[in-house]
C-alpha positions in Angstrom: 0.0 -0.2 -0.1 1.1 3.6 -0.5 -0.4 7.0 -0.7 0.2 10.1 -3.1 0.7 13.2 -1.4 0.4 15.2 -4.2 -3.1 17.0 -4.7 -5.0 16.7 -7.8 -7.9 18.8 -9.1 -11.2 18.6 -10.7 -13.0 21.3 -12.8 -14.2 22.6 -10.0 -11.1 23.3 -8.0 -9.8 26.0 -10.3 -10.5 28.7 -12.7 -9.2 30.3 -15.9 -7.2 33.6 -15.2 -8.0 36.2 -17.0 -5.3 38.0 -19.0 -4.9 41.0 -21.8 -6.3 40.5 -24.7 -5.9 41.8 -28.4 -9.4 40.3 -29.0 -12.7 42.9 -29.6 -14.7 39.8 -29.9 -15.9 36.6 -29.3 -16.5 35.9 -33.4 -12.6 36.3 -34.0 -12.1 33.2 -31.9 -11.6 30.2 -34.6 -12.5 27.3 -32.5 -12.0 24.7 -35.5 -8.4 22.0 -35.6 -6.6 20.4 -37.6 -5.2 17.0 -36.5 -2.9 14.4 -37.6 -3.2 11.1 -36.2 -0.1 9.2 -35.6 -0.9 5.9 -36.6 -3.6 6.1 -39.1 -1.8 9.2 -41.0 -5.1 10.6 -41.3 -6.1 14.2 -41.2 -9.0 15.1 -40.0 -10.3 19.2 -39.9 -13.0 19.9 -37.4 -14.5 21.5 -34.1 -13.2 19.2 -31.4 -16.3 18.0 -29.2 -17.6 14.3 -29.1 -21.1 13.3 -28.3 -20.5 10.4 -26.0 -21.6 6.7 -27.1 -24.1 6.7 -24.8 -27.8 5.8 -25.0 -29.7 9.2 -25.8 -26.6 11.0 -27.1 -24.6 8.6 -29.2 -27.3 8.3 -31.8 -27.6 8.7 -35.7 -30.1 12.0 -35.5 -27.4 13.7 -32.8 -24.5 12.8 -35.5 -26.7 14.4 -38.1 -27.4 17.6 -35.8 -24.0 18.1 -34.8 -22.2 17.4 -38.7 -23.8 20.7 -39.4 -21.2 22.0 -36.6 -18.0 19.9 -37.7 -18.4 18.3 -34.5 -18.2 14.3 -34.2 -20.4 11.7 -32.6 -19.1 8.4 -31.6 -22.7 5.9 -31.9 -23.3 3.4 -29.3 -22.0 0.2 -29.8 -25.3 -1.5 -30.4 -25.4 0.2 -33.7 -25.5 -2.4 -36.6 -25.8 -2.9 -40.2 -29.1 -2.7 -40.4 -29.6 0.1 -38.6 -26.7 2.2 -40.4 -28.2 1.0 -43.7 -31.4 2.3 -43.0 -29.8 6.2 -42.6 -30.0 7.6 -45.6 -27.6 10.6 -45.3 -24.9 8.6 -43.4 -22.5 8.9 -46.6 -22.6 12.8 -46.0 -21.8 12.5 -41.8 -19.5 9.7 -41.7 -16.5 12.0 -41.5 -17.9 13.0 -38.1 -18.9 9.7 -36.7 -17.3 6.9 -34.9 -18.1 3.7 -34.8 -17.7 1.8 -31.3 -17.3 -1.6 -30.5 -15.9 -3.4 -26.9 -13.9 -6.5 -27.0 -16.4 -9.5 -27.1 -16.4 -11.3 -30.1 -19.8 -10.5 -31.2 -19.0 -6.8 -30.8 -16.1 -6.8 -33.3 -17.9 -8.6 -35.6 -20.7 -6.2 -35.7 -17.8 -3.1 -36.1 -16.3 -5.6 -39.0 -20.1 -6.2 -40.8 -20.4 -2.3 -41.0 -16.8 -1.8 -42.0 -17.3 -4.2 -44.8 -20.0 -2.7 -46.8 -19.0 1.2 -45.3 -15.1 1.0 -45.3 -15.2 5.2 -45.7 -15.8 5.3 -42.3 -12.4 6.5 -40.6 -13.4 6.5 -36.8 -13.3 3.4 -34.5 -14.3 4.0 -30.9 -12.8 1.0 -28.8 -14.6 1.4 -25.6 -14.5 -0.5 -22.2 -14.7 1.1 -18.8 -11.4 -0.4 -17.4 -8.4 0.2 -19.7 -5.8 -0.9 -17.5 -6.3 -5.2 -18.7 -3.3 -6.6 -20.8 -6.0 -8.1 -22.7 -7.4 -4.6 -23.7 -4.2 -3.6 -25.2 -3.7 -6.7 -26.9 -7.0 -6.2 -28.6 -5.9 -2.4 -29.6 -2.9 -3.8 -31.4 -5.0 -6.6 -33.0 -7.9 -4.1 -34.2 -4.6 -2.2 -35.8 -3.5 -4.4 -37.3 -7.0 -5.8 -39.3 -7.6 -2.0 -39.9 -4.1 -0.1 -40.3 -5.7 3.2 -42.2 -8.4 3.6 -39.7 -8.4 6.5 -36.4 -8.6 4.3 -33.2 -10.0 5.5 -30.2 -9.5 3.9 -27.0 -10.1 4.1 -23.9 -10.9 4.5 -20.6 -7.6 5.3 -18.8 -6.5 7.7 -16.3 -3.1 7.8 -15.8 0.1 8.5 -18.1 1.8 5.3 -18.1 -1.7 3.3 -19.0 -1.7 6.4 -22.2 1.5 5.8 -23.7 0.5 1.8 -23.6 -2.5 2.1 -24.9 -0.9 4.3 -28.1 2.1 1.9 -28.7 -0.5 -0.6 -28.9 -2.0 1.1 -31.8 -4.5 3.6 -30.4 -4.3 7.1 -32.1 -6.6 8.5 -29.6 -6.5 7.9 -26.0 -9.8 8.4 -24.6 -9.4 9.6 -20.5 -11.9 9.5 -16.7 -13.0 6.9 -14.8 -15.9 7.9 -13.0 -16.5 11.5 -13.2 -19.6 11.3 -15.5 -22.6 12.4 -14.5 -24.6 9.1 -14.2 -21.5 7.1 -13.4 -21.0 5.7 -9.8 -18.1 3.7 -10.4 -16.3 6.0 -8.1 -18.7 4.8 -5.2 -19.0 1.2 -5.9 -15.6 0.4 -6.3 -13.7 3.5 -4.9 -11.5 3.9 -8.3 -10.9 7.0 -10.2 -8.9 9.8 -10.6 -10.0 14.1 -10.5 -10.4 14.7 -13.9 -8.7 17.9 -14.8 -5.2 16.4 -13.2 -5.6 12.9 -15.1 -6.2 14.9 -18.4 -2.8 17.7 -17.9 -1.1 14.2 -17.3 -2.5 11.5 -19.7 -1.9 15.0 -22.1 1.4 15.3 -21.7 2.1 11.8 -22.0 0.3 11.6 -25.3 1.7 14.5 -26.9 5.1 13.2 -26.2 4.4 10.2 -28.8 2.5 12.6 -31.1 -0.7 11.1 -30.5 -3.8 12.8 -28.9 -6.2 12.7 -26.1 -10.0 13.0 -25.0 -11.1 14.3 -21.7 -13.9 11.9 -21.3 -16.5 13.1 -18.3 -17.1 15.5 -15.6 -18.2 18.7 -17.8 -21.1 20.4 -15.9 -21.0 23.6 -18.1 -19.2 25.3 -21.0 -16.3 26.7 -18.6 -15.6 22.7 -18.0 -15.3 21.7 -21.6 -12.7 25.5 -21.7 -11.1 24.4 -18.5 -10.7 20.7 -20.4 -9.4 22.2 -23.6 -7.1 24.3 -21.3 -5.4 21.4 -19.3 -4.4 20.0 -22.5 -7.3 17.8 -24.1 -7.8 17.2 -27.6 -11.1 16.9 -28.0 -13.7 16.9 -25.4 -16.5 13.9 -24.9 -20.0 15.2 -23.2 -22.6 12.7 -22.3 -24.9 14.8 -19.7 -24.7 17.7 -21.6 -25.9 16.8 -24.7 -28.5 14.1 -23.4 -32.6 15.3 -23.1 -32.6 16.6 -26.8 -35.1 15.2 -29.2 -32.5 14.3 -31.6 -31.8 11.8 -28.7 -34.5 10.0 -29.0 -35.9 8.1 -25.7 -39.8 8.4 -24.4 -40.5 11.4 -23.4 -42.1 11.2 -19.8 -45.3 13.9 -18.8 -45.0 14.5 -14.7 -46.7 17.5 -13.5 -47.3 19.0 -16.5 -43.4 18.8 -17.4 -42.0 16.7 -20.0 -38.4 14.7 -18.8 -36.4 12.1 -20.6 -34.6 9.2 -19.1 -30.8 9.0 -19.0 -29.1 6.3 -17.8 -25.3 5.1 -17.6 -23.6 2.8 -20.0 -22.8 0.5 -16.8 -26.0 0.9 -15.6 -29.0 -1.9 -15.0 -31.3 0.0 -17.4 -28.3 -0.3 -19.6 -27.6 -3.9 -19.1 -31.1 -5.3 -19.1 -31.8 -3.2 -22.2 -28.9 -4.8 -24.6 -27.7 -7.7 -22.2 -31.1 -9.3 -20.9 -29.6 -8.0 -17.0 -26.9 -7.9 -15.4 -24.4 -10.4 -14.9 -24.5 -12.6 -11.3 -21.1 -11.1 -11.1 -21.0 -7.8 -12.0 -22.9 -4.6 -10.2 -24.2 -1.5 -11.4 -21.9 1.0 -11.6 -24.6 3.7 -13.7 -27.8 5.2 -12.2 -30.8 6.4 -14.4 -32.2 9.8 -13.7 -34.9 11.9 -15.5 -34.0 15.2 -16.9 -36.1 18.1 -18.5 -36.7 17.7 -22.1 -34.5 20.5 -23.5 -35.9 20.7 -27.4 -33.8 21.0 -30.0 -29.9 20.2 -29.4 -29.1 23.0 -31.9 -29.5 25.6 -29.0 -27.2 23.6 -26.6 -24.3 23.2 -28.6 -24.5 27.0 -29.6 -24.4 28.1 -25.8 -21.1 25.5 -25.3 -19.4 26.5 -28.6 -20.3 30.5 -27.0 -19.2 29.6 -23.9 -15.5 28.2 -25.2 -15.6 31.3 -27.3 -15.6 33.8 -24.6 -13.2 31.7 -22.7 -10.8 32.5 -25.4 -11.0 36.0 -24.9 -10.7 36.2 -21.8 -7.4 34.5 -21.7 -5.8 36.0 -24.9 -6.6 33.0 -27.2 -7.5 34.0 -31.1 -7.9 29.7 -31.4 -8.5 26.9 -29.6 -4.9 25.4 -30.5 -3.5 28.4 -28.4 -5.9 27.6 -25.7 -4.1 25.9 -23.4 -0.7 27.8 -24.4 -2.7 31.2 -23.3 -4.1 29.0 -19.8 -3.5 29.6 -15.8 -5.3 27.8 -13.8 -6.3 29.4 -10.1 -7.0 26.7 -7.2 -10.3 28.4 -6.0 -12.7 27.1 -2.9 -15.8 28.6 -4.4 -16.4 29.0 -8.5 -19.4 31.2 -8.1 -22.1 33.0 -6.0 -25.1 30.6 -5.8 -27.4 33.1 -3.8 -30.3 32.0 -6.3 -29.3 28.7 -6.5 -27.1 26.9 -8.8 -27.0 27.5 -12.3 
C-alpha cells in the first residue's frame, strides 16, 4: 500500500485566470482544429467536441445535427449494419462519426460487418470501462492489425503510463476518465477514480510526447468545464450529460406534473444492461444510475451555448484560436467558483 500526497484537481477546483487580450469580439475566435493522427496518418478538420457513445446521446440523429457544426459523434456500440443502412444521409456525415465496439467477439464482428459494407468510416472507438487490462492492449493491437488505416480511439484510462501503453499498442487517441460522468457510479461502487482535470493534464502530456492525442471524457457540467479541459491540454472533449435530453437523442418522453422529461442512464447501469444484455450478470454490480432530465428541445441551441462559452473563454485569456487556449491558460486554485445565492446555475 502507498499514498500519493500530491494534490490532484477537478474542474471545480480551478478557474481560468483572465489575461490581457487583443481580441475585440468572440466571433474572432476560431474553434476549428486540424489533427493528423499517429498511426492512421489520416487528417481530420472540425471542432473537437464529441457526443458520447451513450444511449440517448450517441445516436444517428444526434450525429446528423452535430455534423452541421463539424462536431463528431461516437455512436453507441449497439448500432449494427441494419441500422446504419437505414440511415439515408450516413455518407454525408461519416467524417464526423466514430463506430464503437467493445472487446467481445460479437461486438467486434458487428463492427467488421459495418466496415465491410461502409469502408469510408474512418474512426473506430474501442470502449471499455476499465482500460487497464493486458487483454485490452492486445485487443487494440489486433484491431490495428486488421484496420491499419483507421483512426482508433481507445479507453478509458486516467494515468500517463497506461496512456502510453494504449498508444504503443496502436491507439491514435486515448479516452481519459474513470468515474467523473453525471450518471456514472464507478467511484461509489469501487472507490476507483482520478480527479478529471489532473488526469487530463497528465495524460495529455504523455500522449503528446508520443505524437498522439487524448479525449477528456466525462466530468463537464457547463461550458466553462469544457474550456478548462481544453486549457488542460485535451485535444477533444467528450460530452454525455450535457448533450442528453434533446429530441435528436430519441427516448420516450415522460410527462409528469405538466413537465416533459426524458430518462438518461449510464452505460454500466442496470437499465443499460437490461436493455442490451438481458440483465446484469450475477458476478457484476451496476456502476451507473438512471435519472429523469427535463426535455431540452433542439440540440442546436445547446451546442451554440457550449461553443459560445468556449469562445468567450478564449477571449478572456487572449487565445485567438482553440489551439492556443492551452498555451494561454493559467489555472487558479479556488474553494468557490460562483455566487449561488439564487441556486445553482
